[in-house]
N, C-alpha and C positions, 0 to 999 in steps of 0.2 A: 431657163425657168424664170417666170415672172412672178413677183411676190408683192403683196400689199395692194391697197385700193388704187386703181389707176384712173386718175382724173385728167390725164394728159394723153390724148390719142396718139401723139407723136411717137410714143414708145411702144405701141402695140406690136410693131414688127421687129423690135430690137432682139428679143430672145432668139428667134430663128436666124436672123442675119448674123448675130454674134456667134452663135453656135456653129454656123457654117464656116465662119472665118477661123474660129478656133480649131475646127477639124482640119482646115486647109493648112494652118501653120503648124499644128502639133505642139510638141513640148516646147516650153514649159507649161503651156496651157492644157487644161484637161476638161474644165467645165465652166459654165457661166451662170451667174445668178443676177437677175435684174430686179431692182426695187423701184417702185414708182416714186417713193420718197423715203429718205432715212436721215438720221442725224449726221453720220459720217461713215463712209465706206470702210475706213480704217477701223472704226469701232465695231461695225458689223463683223468684220473679219476676226476681231479679238473675242467678241461676245460668243460667237458661234464656233470658235475654234476651227475656222475653215481650213481645209487641208491644202497642202501645196498643189498648185495648178489651178486653183479656184480664182476666177475673175469676178469681182463684185462691181456692179454698175448701178448708179442711181439716176433716176430721172430728175430728181432734185435732192440736193444735200443741204440740210439746214444748219449744221454745225461743223462745217468743214474747218480744218485747221492746217496751219503750215508748220514749219520747223521751229523747234525751241520755244514753243508756247504761242507763236503768232497765229492769227486767225486767217481763214480763207473766206473771202466775201461770198455771201449767199446771193447769187444772181438768178435765182429761180430756175427757169428752164433754158438758160442761155449758154451754159457751159457744160463741159464734160467732167464728171467725177467718177473715178474708178480706182479700185485697188486690186493688185495682183498678189496672191499669196505664193511665196516661194520657199524652198528649203533655206534655212539660215546659211549665209555665206559671209565672207568678209565684207563689212559695210562699205569700205572704200571702193572696192571693185563694183559692188552693186550700184553705188551712187553714180559712178562713171558710165556703166553700161546703160542705166536708166536714162541718164542725160543724153547720151548719144541716140538712143532709141526715140525719145520724145522729140529731139531736134530733127531727126530724119523724118518723122511723121509730119512735123510742121513744114518741113521743106517740100514734102510730097504735095501738101496743100498749097503752099505759097509759090512753088517754082523758083525759090531763091534760098540762099544760105541763111540759116538762123545762127544765133550766137548762144553759147553756153556761158552763163555767169556762174562760176564756181561758187557754191557747190551744187545748187539745186534749181536754178531758174533758167528758162529758155526765153531769150530776148529776140525781138525784131525791132529795128529802128530804135534801139536802146530802151524799149519798153517791154514789160513782162507779158509774154504770151501764154506761158505755161509754168507750172511749178511742180516740184517733186517732193514727196515726204516719205522717208524710209524709217520704219520703226521695226524693232526686232524683239522677238520673244526667245525663249530658250531654244526653240527648234525651228522657228519660222522667220522669214523676212517679209514684211508688209510693204509693198511698193505702191504708194498712193500717188495719183496724178490728177491735177486740176488743169484744165485746158480751156482757154477763153475762145468761144466760137461765135456766138450771135449777139454779144453785148453791143449796144450802141451808145451807151453813156455810163459814166462812173461817178461814184462819190468824189467830192472835192479832193480828198486825200489820196485818191488813186488815179485821177484823170490824166495826170502827167506821167504816170509810172506804169500804167496797164494798157493793153491793147487787145483787140479780138480779131479773129479772121474777118468778120464782117466789116470792121473798121478799116481793115487793110484791103478791102475790095474783093475778098474771096467768098463767093456765094456757096458755101457748103452747109450741110446739116450735120447734127451731132453724130449720128450713126456712121457717117462717112469718116469722120475724124477718129471715132473709136476703132473702126476696122483698120485704118491706117496705123493707129497706135499698136494694135495687136500684131500686125505684120512687122512693123519696125522693131518692136521690143523682142519679138521672137528671134529676129536676126541679131540684134545688138547683144542680147544676153548670151548668145552662143559664140561671140567673138573671142579669139585668143588674145592674150595680153598685148602683143605687138600691134595687132590690127585695131584693138580698142584704143590704145594710146594714140595711134595715128588719126583715127576718126575723131577722137576728142580734141587733139591738138589743132585740127583743121577748123574747129569751131570755137575755141576758147580765146579770150582776148586779154588775159591778165599777165602772161609771161613777159618779163622785162619791165613791168610797170611797178610803181610804188603804190601800195594800198594799205588800208587799215582793216584788220580782222579781229573780231571778238571771239574769244575762246575761254570758257570756264571763268567768266568774270573779269578777264583781262583784255586789254586792247593792245594789239601788236601792230607796228607800222614798219614796213620794209619793202624791199624789192623782191618780186616774185621770181625765183630762180627756175623752178619747175613745178608742174602740176601733173600728177600721174596716179593711176589706180592702185599703186602699191603703197606709196608714201603720203598721198594727199598733196597738200600745198607746202612747198619748201620756200620759206621766207627768210631773206637775209636782212637782219635788223642791226642797227647800231647799238641798241641797248642790250639785247639778249643774244646776239650772235645769230647762228642759224637755228631756225625754229621750224619744226614739222607740225602742221596743223591738219587734223583729220576732217574730212567732209561731214561726218555724222554730227559733230558737236561744235562746228565753227560757223561764223556768219560774217560775211563781208559787209561793210558799212555803206549804206545809201547808194542807190543807183548802181552804176557800174563799179563803184567803190574805188575809182581811180583818183588818187590824190594828185598825182602828176606823172608825166612821162619821166622815166629815169634819165633819159638822155636830155641834156639842155638844148633849148631851142637854138637853131643856128642863126 
């Protein structure tokens, strides 16, 4: 279903292609709504009380946001902005399954392994290619995804931290990326815990490193012992002992957040 005034002919064919892909993949996807422009696909899902299984896609998102109050840059019609509405489930598991799915979609486009920066970013060459925002209501989980596709330049504060598929030499259009995301998320959301942990571990780069993490107004520094969809990040600190930090309310500091390798240089 296409909604709103469409001034961008690129999206004319999106509803049919997305609906066919959703039918091909099946659950958890049930229906698609395509907006020519909206403030935030997350906000559309909230305002309209979208039912689980609804995929909301925007040709342009003018007020996208990231986790914990951060903003997602408006890059007009160069990126993917979408929200999948799901039944509420433990946020930790949803964060891990979403990260694996988005990383796999990126890999389908790139032909190379992407990295997951816990808890919500997908990186390539140490720069952010995609971001994930998970918000929950009493009964639903809102899985928001922003994916950089056709950007060729960035504001000064992002140019060293963000990258797009176009900048990486991958000539794809946004609808191709969205279809890859639907397929990859359909598979990752159905993974059992063991398979999900393995898929995540293959792509994360923090275990064994010393990092800083912000959580509920405090900054923790320590060695990452484990990262998994049950407990989140297990950090071994000198000041606080062993700390478990949840993906939903934690943020790693700057870049890859690596303060130093835990092992001394030889």
